[in-house]
All heavy atoms as a GROMACS GRO file, in nm:
protein
  596
    1MET      N    1   0.280   2.093  -1.015
    1MET     CA    2   0.204   1.983  -0.960
    1MET      C    3   0.182   2.013  -0.811
    1MET      O    4   0.274   2.057  -0.744
    1MET     CB    5   0.282   1.854  -0.979
    1MET     CG    6   0.211   1.736  -0.922
    1MET     SD    7   0.293   1.580  -0.955
    1MET     CE    8   0.285   1.575  -1.131
    2PRO      N    9   0.064   1.990  -0.759
    2PRO     CA   10   0.039   2.014  -0.617
    2PRO      C   11   0.131   1.929  -0.528
    2PRO      O   12   0.168   1.817  -0.562
    2PRO     CB   13  -0.107   1.972  -0.599
    2PRO     CG   14  -0.167   1.981  -0.734
    2PRO     CD   15  -0.056   1.949  -0.830
    3SER      N   16   0.166   1.986  -0.414
    3SER     CA   17   0.260   1.917  -0.326
    3SER      C   18   0.205   1.784  -0.276
    3SER      O   19   0.280   1.690  -0.252
    3SER     CB   20   0.299   2.007  -0.209
    3SER     OG   21   0.186   2.045  -0.135
    4LYS      N   22   0.073   1.774  -0.264
    4LYS     CA   23   0.012   1.647  -0.220
    4LYS      C   24   0.038   1.537  -0.322
    4LYS      O   25   0.071   1.424  -0.286
    4LYS     CB   26  -0.138   1.667  -0.198
    4LYS     CG   27  -0.207   1.550  -0.134
    4LYS     CD   28  -0.351   1.584  -0.103
    4LYS     CE   29  -0.420   1.469  -0.034
    4LYS     NZ   30  -0.557   1.501   0.003
    5GLN      N   31   0.028   1.569  -0.450
    5GLN     CA   32   0.054   1.470  -0.555
    5GLN      C   33   0.202   1.436  -0.562
    5GLN      O   34   0.240   1.322  -0.586
    5GLN     CB   35   0.008   1.523  -0.691
    5GLN     CG   36  -0.128   1.475  -0.731
    5GLN     CD   37  -0.160   1.520  -0.870
    5GLN    OE1   38  -0.158   1.639  -0.898
    5GLN    NE2   39  -0.192   1.426  -0.956
    6THR      N   40   0.287   1.536  -0.542
    6THR     CA   41   0.431   1.512  -0.541
    6THR      C   42   0.468   1.417  -0.429
    6THR      O   43   0.546   1.322  -0.447
    6THR     CB   44   0.507   1.644  -0.527
    6THR    OG1   45   0.469   1.732  -0.634
    6THR    CG2   46   0.657   1.623  -0.532
    7ALA      N   47   0.412   1.441  -0.311
    7ALA     CA   48   0.439   1.354  -0.196
    7ALA      C   49   0.388   1.212  -0.221
    7ALA      O   50   0.458   1.114  -0.191
    7ALA     CB   51   0.374   1.412  -0.070
    8ALA      N   52   0.270   1.200  -0.279
    8ALA     CA   53   0.214   1.067  -0.308
    8ALA      C   54   0.302   0.992  -0.408
    8ALA      O   55   0.326   0.872  -0.394
    8ALA     CB   56   0.072   1.079  -0.359
    9GLY      N   57   0.351   1.061  -0.510
    9GLY     CA   58   0.439   0.998  -0.607
    9GLY      C   59   0.571   0.953  -0.546
    9GLY      O   60   0.621   0.845  -0.575
   10ALA      N   61   0.626   1.037  -0.457
   10ALA     CA   62   0.751   1.002  -0.391
   10ALA      C   63   0.732   0.879  -0.301
   10ALA      O   64   0.816   0.788  -0.300
   10ALA     CB   65   0.803   1.119  -0.309
   11VAL      N   66   0.622   0.874  -0.229
   11VAL     CA   67   0.595   0.759  -0.143
   11VAL      C   68   0.576   0.633  -0.226
   11VAL      O   69   0.622   0.524  -0.188
   11VAL     CB   70   0.473   0.786  -0.052
   11VAL    CG1   71   0.428   0.660   0.020
   11VAL    CG2   72   0.506   0.896   0.049
   12ASP      N   73   0.512   0.645  -0.340
   12ASP     CA   74   0.494   0.531  -0.429
   12ASP      C   75   0.629   0.478  -0.478
   12ASP      O   76   0.653   0.356  -0.476
   12ASP     CB   77   0.405   0.570  -0.547
   12ASP     CG   78   0.370   0.451  -0.635
   12ASP    OD1   79   0.328   0.347  -0.581
   12ASP    OD2   80   0.385   0.463  -0.758
   13ILE      N   81   0.716   0.569  -0.520
   13ILE     CA   82   0.850   0.527  -0.563
   13ILE      C   83   0.924   0.459  -0.449
   13ILE      O   84   0.982   0.351  -0.466
   13ILE     CB   85   0.931   0.648  -0.613
   13ILE    CG1   86   0.870   0.704  -0.742
   13ILE    CG2   87   1.077   0.610  -0.636
   13ILE    CD1   88   0.924   0.839  -0.782
   14LEU      N   89   0.920   0.520  -0.331
   14LEU     CA   90   0.989   0.463  -0.215
   14LEU      C   91   0.936   0.325  -0.179
   14LEU      O   92   1.014   0.234  -0.147
   14LEU     CB   93   0.979   0.556  -0.095
   14LEU     CG   94   1.060   0.684  -0.103
   14LEU    CD1   95   1.025   0.776   0.013
   14LEU    CD2   96   1.208   0.655  -0.106
   15SER      N   97   0.806   0.307  -0.187
   15SER     CA   98   0.749   0.176  -0.150
   15SER      C   99   0.795   0.067  -0.247
   15SER      O  100   0.827  -0.045  -0.205
   15SER     CB  101   0.597   0.182  -0.144
   15SER     OG  102   0.541   0.201  -0.272
   16HIS      N  103   0.804   0.100  -0.376
   16HIS     CA  104   0.850   0.000  -0.473
   16HIS      C  105   0.998  -0.033  -0.455
   16HIS      O  106   1.039  -0.148  -0.467
   16HIS     CB  107   0.824   0.048  -0.616
   16HIS     CG  108   0.679   0.048  -0.652
   16HIS    ND1  109   0.605  -0.068  -0.661
   16HIS    CD2  110   0.593   0.148  -0.681
   16HIS    CE1  111   0.480  -0.039  -0.693
   16HIS    NE2  112   0.471   0.093  -0.706
   17VAL      N  113   1.078   0.069  -0.424
   17VAL     CA  114   1.221   0.044  -0.402
   17VAL      C  115   1.241  -0.037  -0.274
   17VAL      O  116   1.323  -0.129  -0.269
   17VAL     CB  117   1.299   0.177  -0.397
   17VAL    CG1  118   1.444   0.154  -0.358
   17VAL    CG2  119   1.292   0.248  -0.531
   18MET      N  120   1.164  -0.005  -0.171
   18MET     CA  121   1.178  -0.077  -0.045
   18MET      C  122   1.134  -0.223  -0.056
   18MET      O  123   1.187  -0.310   0.014
   18MET     CB  124   1.098  -0.008   0.065
   18MET     CG  125   1.161   0.119   0.114
   18MET     SD  126   1.062   0.190   0.244
   18MET     CE  127   1.147   0.344   0.270
   19GLU      N  128   1.040  -0.253  -0.145
   19GLU     CA  129   1.002  -0.392  -0.168
   19GLU      C  130   1.122  -0.474  -0.209
   19GLU      O  131   1.141  -0.587  -0.164
   19GLU     CB  132   0.896  -0.401  -0.279
   19GLU     CG  133   0.759  -0.356  -0.238
   19GLU     CD  134   0.662  -0.354  -0.356
   19GLU    OE1  135   0.702  -0.386  -0.470
   19GLU    OE2  136   0.545  -0.318  -0.334
   20GLN      N  137   1.204  -0.416  -0.296
   20GLN     CA  138   1.324  -0.486  -0.341
   20GLN      C  139   1.433  -0.484  -0.235
   20GLN      O  140   1.503  -0.583  -0.213
   20GLN     CB  141   1.376  -0.422  -0.470
   20GLN     CG  142   1.497  -0.490  -0.528
   20GLN     CD  143   1.467  -0.633  -0.572
   20GLN    OE1  144   1.360  -0.661  -0.623
   20GLN    NE2  145   1.562  -0.721  -0.553
   21TYR      N  146   1.446  -0.373  -0.166
   21TYR     CA  147   1.554  -0.354  -0.068
   21TYR      C  148   1.542  -0.451   0.050
   21TYR      O  149   1.642  -0.502   0.099
   21TYR     CB  150   1.552  -0.210  -0.018
   21TYR     CG  151   1.664  -0.173   0.076
   21TYR    CD1  152   1.793  -0.155   0.027
   21TYR    CD2  153   1.641  -0.157   0.212
   21TYR    CE1  154   1.896  -0.120   0.112
   21TYR    CE2  155   1.744  -0.122   0.297
   21TYR     CZ  156   1.871  -0.104   0.247
   21TYR     OH  157   1.974  -0.069   0.331
   22PHE      N  158   1.421  -0.478   0.095
   22PHE     CA  159   1.402  -0.562   0.212
   22PHE      C  160   1.379  -0.710   0.179
   22PHE      O  161   1.325  -0.784   0.260
   22PHE     CB  162   1.287  -0.508   0.299
   22PHE     CG  163   1.325  -0.380   0.369
   22PHE    CD1  164   1.267  -0.260   0.332
   22PHE    CD2  165   1.419  -0.380   0.471
   22PHE    CE1  166   1.302  -0.143   0.396
   22PHE    CE2  167   1.455  -0.264   0.535
   22PHE     CZ  168   1.396  -0.144   0.497
   23GLN      N  169   1.420  -0.753   0.062
   23GLN     CA  170   1.416  -0.895   0.028
   23GLN      C  171   1.519  -0.970   0.112
   23GLN      O  172   1.627  -0.916   0.139
   23GLN     CB  173   1.445  -0.916  -0.121
   23GLN     CG  174   1.338  -0.862  -0.213
   23GLN     CD  175   1.207  -0.934  -0.198
   23GLN    OE1  176   1.203  -1.055  -0.182
   23GLN    NE2  177   1.100  -0.859  -0.204
   24PRO      N  178   1.491  -1.093   0.151
   24PRO     CA  179   1.584  -1.167   0.237
   24PRO      C  180   1.703  -1.228   0.163
   24PRO      O  181   1.743  -1.340   0.188
   24PRO     CB  182   1.496  -1.276   0.297
   24PRO     CG  183   1.391  -1.299   0.195
   24PRO     CD  184   1.366  -1.165   0.130
   25ASN      N  185   1.762  -1.154   0.071
   25ASN     CA  186   1.877  -1.202  -0.005
   25ASN      C  187   2.001  -1.126   0.041
   25ASN      O  188   2.014  -1.008   0.014
   25ASN     CB  189   1.853  -1.184  -0.154
   25ASN     CG  190   1.963  -1.246  -0.238
   25ASN    OD1  191   2.061  -1.297  -0.186
   25ASN    ND2  192   1.945  -1.240  -0.368
   26ASP      N  193   2.093  -1.193   0.107
   26ASP     CA  194   2.214  -1.128   0.158
   26ASP      C  195   2.321  -1.110   0.051
   26ASP      O  196   2.421  -1.045   0.074
   26ASP     CB  197   2.273  -1.210   0.274
   26ASP     CG  198   2.182  -1.210   0.396
   26ASP    OD1  199   2.102  -1.116   0.409
   26ASP    OD2  200   2.192  -1.304   0.476
   27GLU      N  201   2.300  -1.164  -0.065
   27GLU     CA  202   2.401  -1.160  -0.170
   27GLU      C  203   2.378  -1.047  -0.270
   27GLU      O  204   2.444  -1.042  -0.372
   27GLU     CB  205   2.400  -1.295  -0.244
   27GLU     CG  206   2.406  -1.413  -0.154
   27GLU     CD  207   2.544  -1.478  -0.152
   27GLU    OE1  208   2.616  -1.462  -0.250
   27GLU    OE2  209   2.576  -1.541  -0.051
   28ALA      N  210   2.286  -0.957  -0.243
   28ALA     CA  211   2.249  -0.853  -0.339
   28ALA      C  212   2.308  -0.718  -0.300
   28ALA      O  213   2.238  -0.618  -0.288
   28ALA     CB  214   2.098  -0.845  -0.351
   29TYR      N  215   2.439  -0.713  -0.281
   29TYR     CA  216   2.504  -0.590  -0.234
   29TYR      C  217   2.484  -0.474  -0.330
   29TYR      O  218   2.447  -0.364  -0.288
   29TYR     CB  219   2.654  -0.616  -0.213
   29TYR     CG  220   2.729  -0.491  -0.173
   29TYR    CD1  221   2.719  -0.440  -0.044
   29TYR    CD2  222   2.807  -0.422  -0.266
   29TYR    CE1  223   2.786  -0.325  -0.008
   29TYR    CE2  224   2.873  -0.307  -0.230
   29TYR     CZ  225   2.863  -0.259  -0.101
   29TYR     OH  226   2.927  -0.144  -0.066
   30ILE      N  227   2.508  -0.495  -0.459
   30ILE     CA  228   2.495  -0.385  -0.555
   30ILE      C  229   2.350  -0.336  -0.563
   30ILE      O  230   2.325  -0.216  -0.566
   30ILE     CB  231   2.546  -0.428  -0.694
   30ILE    CG1  232   2.698  -0.447  -0.687
   30ILE    CG2  233   2.510  -0.326  -0.801
   30ILE    CD1  234   2.760  -0.499  -0.813
   31THR      N  235   2.255  -0.427  -0.562
   31THR     CA  236   2.115  -0.389  -0.565
   31THR      C  237   2.078  -0.307  -0.442
   31THR      O  238   2.007  -0.207  -0.452
   31THR     CB  239   2.025  -0.514  -0.572
   31THR    OG1  240   2.061  -0.589  -0.688
   31THR    CG2  241   1.878  -0.477  -0.580
   32ASP      N  242   2.130  -0.345  -0.326
   32ASP     CA  243   2.102  -0.272  -0.204
   32ASP      C  244   2.162  -0.131  -0.208
   32ASP      O  245   2.098  -0.033  -0.168
   32ASP     CB  246   2.155  -0.346  -0.081
   32ASP     CG  247   2.074  -0.469  -0.048
   32ASP    OD1  248   1.962  -0.484  -0.102
   32ASP    OD2  249   2.121  -0.551   0.033
   33VAL      N  250   2.283  -0.119  -0.258
   33VAL     CA  251   2.348   0.012  -0.267
   33VAL      C  252   2.272   0.102  -0.364
   33VAL      O  253   2.250   0.221  -0.336
   33VAL     CB  254   2.496  -0.004  -0.309
   33VAL    CG1  255   2.559   0.130  -0.340
   33VAL    CG2  256   2.574  -0.074  -0.201
   34LEU      N  257   2.231   0.048  -0.476
   34LEU     CA  258   2.154   0.126  -0.572
   34LEU      C  259   2.019   0.167  -0.514
   34LEU      O  260   1.974   0.281  -0.535
   34LEU     CB  261   2.135   0.048  -0.702
   34LEU     CG  262   2.261   0.026  -0.785
   34LEU    CD1  263   2.233  -0.068  -0.901
   34LEU    CD2  264   2.316   0.158  -0.836
   35SER      N  265   1.955   0.077  -0.442
   35SER     CA  266   1.827   0.109  -0.379
   35SER      C  267   1.842   0.221  -0.276
   35SER      O  268   1.759   0.312  -0.269
   35SER     CB  269   1.768  -0.014  -0.310
   35SER     OG  270   1.738  -0.114  -0.405
   36GLU      N  271   1.950   0.216  -0.198
   36GLU     CA  272   1.975   0.322  -0.101
   36GLU      C  273   1.995   0.456  -0.170
   36GLU      O  274   1.943   0.559  -0.125
   36GLU     CB  275   2.097   0.288  -0.016
   36GLU     CG  276   2.073   0.174   0.080
   36GLU     CD  277   2.200   0.123   0.145
   36GLU    OE1  278   2.309   0.182   0.122
   36GLU    OE2  279   2.192   0.023   0.218
   37ALA      N  280   2.068   0.456  -0.281
   37ALA     CA  281   2.091   0.580  -0.355
   37ALA      C  282   1.960   0.636  -0.411
   37ALA      O  283   1.936   0.757  -0.405
   37ALA     CB  284   2.190   0.556  -0.467
   38VAL      N  285   1.876   0.549  -0.463
   38VAL     CA  286   1.746   0.594  -0.516
   38VAL      C  287   1.660   0.653  -0.404
   38VAL      O  288   1.600   0.759  -0.420
   38VAL     CB  289   1.673   0.477  -0.588
   38VAL    CG1  290   1.529   0.515  -0.619
   38VAL    CG2  291   1.746   0.439  -0.714
   39MET      N  292   1.656   0.585  -0.290
   39MET     CA  293   1.574   0.635  -0.179
   39MET      C  294   1.622   0.770  -0.130
   39MET      O  295   1.543   0.862  -0.106
   39MET     CB  296   1.571   0.532  -0.065
   39MET     CG  297   1.490   0.409  -0.098
   39MET     SD  298   1.470   0.294   0.040
   39MET     CE  299   1.628   0.212   0.042
   40LYS      N  300   1.754   0.788  -0.115
   40LYS     CA  301   1.809   0.917  -0.072
   40LYS      C  302   1.777   1.027  -0.173
   40LYS      O  303   1.742   1.138  -0.135
   40LYS     CB  304   1.960   0.906  -0.054
   40LYS     CG  305   2.001   0.828   0.067
   40LYS     CD  306   2.153   0.818   0.077
   40LYS     CE  307   2.197   0.734   0.194
   40LYS     NZ  308   2.344   0.723   0.201
   41THR      N  309   1.788   0.994  -0.301
   41THR     CA  310   1.761   1.092  -0.406
   41THR      C  311   1.614   1.133  -0.408
   41THR      O  312   1.582   1.252  -0.418
   41THR     CB  313   1.802   1.036  -0.543
   41THR    OG1  314   1.941   1.000  -0.537
   41THR    CG2  315   1.779   1.135  -0.654
   42VAL      N  316   1.526   1.035  -0.397
   42VAL     CA  317   1.381   1.066  -0.396
   42VAL      C  318   1.346   1.155  -0.277
   42VAL      O  319   1.274   1.254  -0.292
   42VAL     CB  320   1.298   0.936  -0.395
   42VAL    CG1  321   1.152   0.964  -0.366
   42VAL    CG2  322   1.312   0.864  -0.527
   43ILE      N  323   1.398   1.123  -0.160
   43ILE     CA  324   1.367   1.202  -0.041
   43ILE      C  325   1.419   1.345  -0.057
   43ILE      O  326   1.349   1.442  -0.030
   43ILE     CB  327   1.424   1.135   0.085
   43ILE    CG1  328   1.347   1.007   0.114
   43ILE    CG2  329   1.420   1.230   0.204
   43ILE    CD1  330   1.411   0.917   0.218
   44LYS      N  331   1.542   1.359  -0.105
   44LYS     CA  332   1.602   1.492  -0.121
   44LYS      C  333   1.524   1.578  -0.220
   44LYS      O  334   1.489   1.692  -0.191
   44LYS     CB  335   1.747   1.478  -0.168
   44LYS     CG  336   1.816   1.611  -0.191
   44LYS     CD  337   1.959   1.591  -0.235
   44LYS     CE  338   2.025   1.725  -0.260
   44LYS     NZ  339   2.166   1.708  -0.298
   45TYR      N  340   1.496   1.525  -0.338
   45TYR     CA  341   1.436   1.606  -0.442
   45TYR      C  342   1.285   1.617  -0.430
   45TYR      O  343   1.227   1.714  -0.480
   45TYR     CB  344   1.480   1.557  -0.579
   45TYR     CG  345   1.624   1.593  -0.604
   45TYR    CD1  346   1.724   1.497  -0.597
   45TYR    CD2  347   1.660   1.724  -0.628
   45TYR    CE1  348   1.857   1.531  -0.616
   45TYR    CE2  349   1.793   1.759  -0.647
   45TYR     CZ  350   1.890   1.663  -0.641
   45TYR     OH  351   2.022   1.697  -0.659
   46ALA      N  352   1.219   1.524  -0.366
   46ALA     CA  353   1.074   1.539  -0.344
   46ALA      C  354   1.050   1.654  -0.248
   46ALA      O  355   0.959   1.736  -0.269
   46ALA     CB  356   1.014   1.410  -0.288
   47ARG      N  357   1.130   1.664  -0.143
   47ARG     CA  358   1.117   1.777  -0.051
   47ARG      C  359   1.143   1.908  -0.123
   47ARG      O  360   1.070   2.006  -0.105
   47ARG     CB  361   1.217   1.764   0.064
   47ARG     CG  362   1.179   1.661   0.165
   47ARG     CD  363   1.282   1.656   0.275
   47ARG     NE  364   1.248   1.554   0.372
   47ARG     CZ  365   1.332   1.509   0.462
   47ARG    NH1  366   1.454   1.558   0.471
   47ARG    NH2  367   1.294   1.415   0.546
   48LYS      N  368   1.246   1.910  -0.204
   48LYS     CA  369   1.280   2.032  -0.278
   48LYS      C  370   1.167   2.071  -0.374
   48LYS      O  371   1.129   2.188  -0.383
   48LYS     CB  372   1.410   2.011  -0.355
   48LYS     CG  373   1.463   2.133  -0.420
   48LYS     CD  374   1.600   2.109  -0.479
   48LYS     CE  375   1.653   2.238  -0.536
   48LYS     NZ  376   1.791   2.229  -0.580
   49ALA      N  377   1.112   1.973  -0.444
   49ALA     CA  378   1.003   2.001  -0.538
   49ALA      C  379   0.880   2.052  -0.465
   49ALA      O  380   0.814   2.145  -0.511
   49ALA     CB  381   0.969   1.875  -0.617
   50MET      N  382   0.850   1.994  -0.351
   50MET     CA  383   0.733   2.037  -0.276
   50MET      C  384   0.752   2.178  -0.220
   50MET      O  385   0.658   2.256  -0.214
   50MET     CB  386   0.703   1.938  -0.163
   50MET     CG  387   0.650   1.807  -0.215
   50MET     SD  388   0.641   1.677  -0.092
   50MET     CE  389   0.564   1.756   0.044
   51ASP      N  390   0.873   2.213  -0.180
   51ASP     CA  391   0.899   2.344  -0.123
   51ASP      C  392   0.907   2.455  -0.228
   51ASP      O  393   0.864   2.566  -0.204
   51ASP     CB  394   1.031   2.343  -0.045
   51ASP     CG  395   1.022   2.263   0.082
   51ASP    OD1  396   0.909   2.237   0.128
   51ASP    OD2  397   1.128   2.225   0.134
   52GLU      N  398   0.961   2.424  -0.345
   52GLU     CA  399   0.995   2.530  -0.440
   52GLU      C  400   0.900   2.548  -0.556
   52GLU      O  401   0.891   2.656  -0.611
   52GLU     CB  402   1.135   2.506  -0.495
   52GLU     CG  403   1.242   2.520  -0.389
   52GLU     CD  404   1.380   2.499  -0.445
   52GLU    OE1  405   1.394   2.479  -0.567
   52GLU    OE2  406   1.474   2.502  -0.365
   53LEU      N  407   0.833   2.443  -0.599
   53LEU     CA  408   0.761   2.453  -0.725
   53LEU      C  409   0.616   2.500  -0.714
   53LEU      O  410   0.567   2.568  -0.801
   53LEU     CB  411   0.765   2.320  -0.799
   53LEU     CG  412   0.904   2.277  -0.843
   53LEU    CD1  413   0.896   2.145  -0.916
   53LEU    CD2  414   0.967   2.381  -0.931
   54CYS      N  415   0.547   2.462  -0.611
   54CYS     CA  416   0.404   2.490  -0.607
   54CYS      C  417   0.368   2.567  -0.482
   54CYS      O  418   0.400   2.526  -0.372
   54CYS     CB  419   0.325   2.360  -0.612
   54CYS     SG  420   0.149   2.386  -0.629
   55ILE      N  421   0.305   2.680  -0.500
   55ILE     CA  422   0.254   2.757  -0.387
   55ILE      C  423   0.105   2.781  -0.410
   55ILE      O  424   0.058   2.784  -0.522
   55ILE     CB  425   0.328   2.891  -0.370
   55ILE    CG1  426   0.319   2.976  -0.496
   55ILE    CG2  427   0.472   2.868  -0.330
   55ILE    CD1  428   0.373   3.114  -0.481
   56ILE      N  429   0.032   2.797  -0.304
   56ILE     CA  430  -0.111   2.822  -0.314
   56ILE      C  431  -0.136   2.967  -0.273
   56ILE      O  432  -0.096   3.012  -0.166
   56ILE     CB  433  -0.190   2.728  -0.221
   56ILE    CG1  434  -0.158   2.582  -0.251
   56ILE    CG2  435  -0.340   2.754  -0.231
   56ILE    CD1  436  -0.197   2.534  -0.387
   57GLY      N  437  -0.203   3.040  -0.362
   57GLY     CA  438  -0.233   3.179  -0.333
   57GLY      C  439  -0.346   3.193  -0.232
   57GLY      O  440  -0.410   3.096  -0.192
   58HIS      N  441  -0.371   3.316  -0.191
   58HIS     CA  442  -0.476   3.342  -0.093
   58HIS      C  443  -0.615   3.303  -0.145
   58HIS      O  444  -0.703   3.272  -0.066
   58HIS     CB  445  -0.476   3.490  -0.053
   58HIS     CG  446  -0.352   3.530   0.020
   58HIS    ND1  447  -0.323   3.486   0.147
   58HIS    CD2  448  -0.248   3.608  -0.017
   58HIS    CE1  449  -0.208   3.536   0.185
   58HIS    NE2  450  -0.159   3.610   0.087
   59ASP      N  451  -0.631   3.306  -0.276
   59ASP     CA  452  -0.761   3.269  -0.333
   59ASP      C  453  -0.771   3.119  -0.362
   59ASP      O  454  -0.868   3.073  -0.420
   59ASP     CB  455  -0.786   3.348  -0.461
   59ASP     CG  456  -0.682   3.322  -0.569
   59ASP    OD1  457  -0.580   3.256  -0.538
   59ASP    OD2  458  -0.702   3.368  -0.681
   60GLY      N  459  -0.670   3.040  -0.322
   60GLY     CA  460  -0.673   2.897  -0.343
   60GLY      C  461  -0.621   2.852  -0.478
   60GLY      O  462  -0.624   2.734  -0.510
   61THR      N  463  -0.571   2.946  -0.558
   61THR     CA  464  -0.519   2.912  -0.690
   61THR      C  465  -0.370   2.880  -0.680
   61THR      O  466  -0.293   2.963  -0.632
   61THR     CB  467  -0.538   3.031  -0.787
   61THR    OG1  468  -0.675   3.066  -0.790
   61THR    CG2  469  -0.491   2.997  -0.926
   62PRO      N  470  -0.328   2.762  -0.724
   62PRO     CA  471  -0.186   2.733  -0.721
   62PRO      C  472  -0.110   2.813  -0.826
   62PRO      O  473  -0.163   2.840  -0.932
   62PRO     CB  474  -0.178   2.583  -0.750
   62PRO     CG  475  -0.304   2.551  -0.818
   62PRO     CD  476  -0.406   2.651  -0.774
   63SER      N  477   0.009   2.855  -0.796
   63SER     CA  478   0.094   2.922  -0.894
   63SER      C  479   0.234   2.864  -0.892
   63SER      O  480   0.277   2.810  -0.794
   63SER     CB  481   0.105   3.070  -0.870
   63SER     OG  482   0.038   3.116  -0.763
   64CYS      N  483   0.298   2.877  -1.006
   64CYS     CA  484   0.432   2.821  -1.023
   64CYS      C  485   0.535   2.927  -0.988
   64CYS      O  486   0.531   3.038  -1.040
   64CYS     CB  487   0.449   2.775  -1.167
   64CYS     SG  488   0.610   2.705  -1.199
   65LYS      N  489   0.628   2.896  -0.900
   65LYS     CA  490   0.732   2.991  -0.862
   65LYS      C  491   0.832   3.012  -0.974
   65LYS      O  492   0.902   3.113  -0.978
   65LYS     CB  493   0.807   2.942  -0.738
   65LYS     CG  494   0.730   2.957  -0.610
   65LYS     CD  495   0.820   2.920  -0.494
   65LYS     CE  496   0.747   2.933  -0.364
   65LYS     NZ  497   0.833   2.895  -0.250
   66ILE      N  498   0.840   2.918  -1.066
   66ILE     CA  499   0.939   2.930  -1.173
   66ILE      C  500   0.895   3.035  -1.276
   66ILE      O  501   0.970   3.125  -1.308
   66ILE     CB  502   0.963   2.794  -1.241
   66ILE    CG1  503   1.028   2.699  -1.141
   66ILE    CG2  504   1.049   2.809  -1.365
   66ILE    CD1  505   1.041   2.557  -1.190
   67CYS      N  506   0.774   3.023  -1.325
   67CYS     CA  507   0.730   3.116  -1.429
   67CYS      C  508   0.640   3.227  -1.375
   67CYS      O  509   0.600   3.316  -1.448
   67CYS     CB  510   0.659   3.042  -1.542
   67CYS     SG  511   0.505   2.962  -1.491
   68LYS      N  512   0.608   3.222  -1.246
   68LYS     CA  513   0.528   3.325  -1.178
   68LYS      C  514   0.389   3.341  -1.237
   68LYS      O  515   0.329   3.445  -1.231
   68LYS     CB  516   0.600   3.462  -1.182
   68LYS     CG  517   0.739   3.461  -1.130
   68LYS     CD  518   0.742   3.440  -0.982
   68LYS     CE  519   0.885   3.454  -0.931
   68LYS     NZ  520   0.909   3.394  -0.806
   69ARG      N  521   0.336   3.235  -1.296
   69ARG     CA  522   0.202   3.241  -1.354
   69ARG      C  523   0.110   3.143  -1.284
   69ARG      O  524   0.155   3.046  -1.225
   69ARG     CB  525   0.206   3.205  -1.503
   69ARG     CG  526   0.281   3.302  -1.585
   69ARG     CD  527   0.270   3.265  -1.729
   69ARG     NE  528   0.362   3.345  -1.808
   69ARG     CZ  529   0.388   3.323  -1.932
   69ARG    NH1  530   0.331   3.224  -1.995
   69ARG    NH2  531   0.472   3.400  -1.998
   70SER      N  532  -0.018   3.167  -1.299
   70SER     CA  533  -0.116   3.074  -1.243
   70SER      C  534  -0.110   2.943  -1.320
   70SER      O  535  -0.096   2.941  -1.442
   70SER     CB  536  -0.255   3.134  -1.253
   70SER     OG  537  -0.351   3.041  -1.211
   71ILE      N  538  -0.121   2.832  -1.248
   71ILE     CA  539  -0.119   2.701  -1.312
   71ILE      C  540  -0.253   2.671  -1.377
   71ILE      O  541  -0.261   2.611  -1.482
   71ILE     CB  542  -0.082   2.592  -1.209
   71ILE    CG1  543   0.061   2.614  -1.161
   71ILE    CG2  544  -0.095   2.454  -1.268
   71ILE    CD1  545   0.101   2.526  -1.046
   72TRP      N  546  -0.361   2.714  -1.314
   72TRP     CA  547  -0.494   2.689  -1.368
   72TRP      C  548  -0.539   2.810  -1.448
   72TRP      O  549  -0.521   2.923  -1.407
   72TRP     CB  550  -0.594   2.665  -1.256
   72TRP     CG  551  -0.568   2.541  -1.180
   72TRP    CD1  552  -0.494   2.432  -1.218
   72TRP    CD2  553  -0.614   2.512  -1.048
   72TRP    NE1  554  -0.493   2.337  -1.121
   72TRP    CE2  555  -0.566   2.384  -1.015
   72TRP    CE3  556  -0.692   2.580  -0.957
   72TRP    CZ2  557  -0.596   2.324  -0.893
   72TRP    CZ3  558  -0.719   2.520  -0.837
   72TRP    CH2  559  -0.672   2.395  -0.805
   73ARG      N  560  -0.605   2.785  -1.560
   73ARG     CA  561  -0.664   2.896  -1.636
   73ARG      C  562  -0.798   2.931  -1.574
   73ARG      O  563  -0.875   2.844  -1.536
   73ARG     CB  564  -0.685   2.854  -1.782
   73ARG     CG  565  -0.560   2.840  -1.857
   73ARG     CD  566  -0.591   2.812  -2.000
   73ARG     NE  567  -0.467   2.798  -2.075
   73ARG     CZ  568  -0.463   2.765  -2.202
   73ARG    NH1  569  -0.574   2.744  -2.268
   73ARG    NH2  570  -0.348   2.755  -2.262
   74ARG      N  571  -0.823   3.056  -1.567
   74ARG     CA  572  -0.952   3.100  -1.513
   74ARG      C  573  -1.053   3.116  -1.626
   74ARG      O  574  -1.019   3.161  -1.734
   74ARG     CB  575  -0.936   3.233  -1.439
   74ARG     CG  576  -0.847   3.218  -1.320
   74ARG     CD  577  -0.839   3.344  -1.245
   74ARG     NE  578  -0.740   3.328  -1.138
   74ARG     CZ  579  -0.732   3.406  -1.036
   74ARG    NH1  580  -0.813   3.507  -1.023
   74ARG    NH2  581  -0.641   3.386  -0.944
   75ARG      N  582  -1.174   3.077  -1.597
   75ARG     CA  583  -1.281   3.092  -1.697
   75ARG      C  584  -1.338   3.231  -1.690
   75ARG      O  585  -1.349   3.290  -1.585
   75ARG     CB  586  -1.392   2.991  -1.670
   75ARG     CG  587  -1.344   2.849  -1.691
   75ARG     CD  588  -1.457   2.755  -1.668
   75ARG     NE  589  -1.405   2.618  -1.674
   75ARG     CZ  590  -1.479   2.512  -1.664
   75ARG    NH1  591  -1.609   2.523  -1.646
   75ARG    NH2  592  -1.426   2.394  -1.668
   76GLY      N  593  -1.379   3.280  -1.806
   76GLY     CA  594  -1.447   3.409  -1.806
   76GLY      C  595  -1.371   3.515  -1.861
   76GLY      O  596  -1.313   3.587  -1.900
   0.00000   0.00000   0.00000
């Protein structure tokens, strides 16, 4: 998946978690702790996914570092 889409997905997840995290309820300790864990995990692994999984070749074709093949099929 292109790094731009990965980043957009991570931001979407973070925004939904933050909606719950910043509610004015002081009695939601467990929910807050779980939200913090989710946010830390998303940040850690989104960066890793963006760095390791998708690279763009000189011709503009993305390739996967895991299987070393082109992600897009070429016509012709």
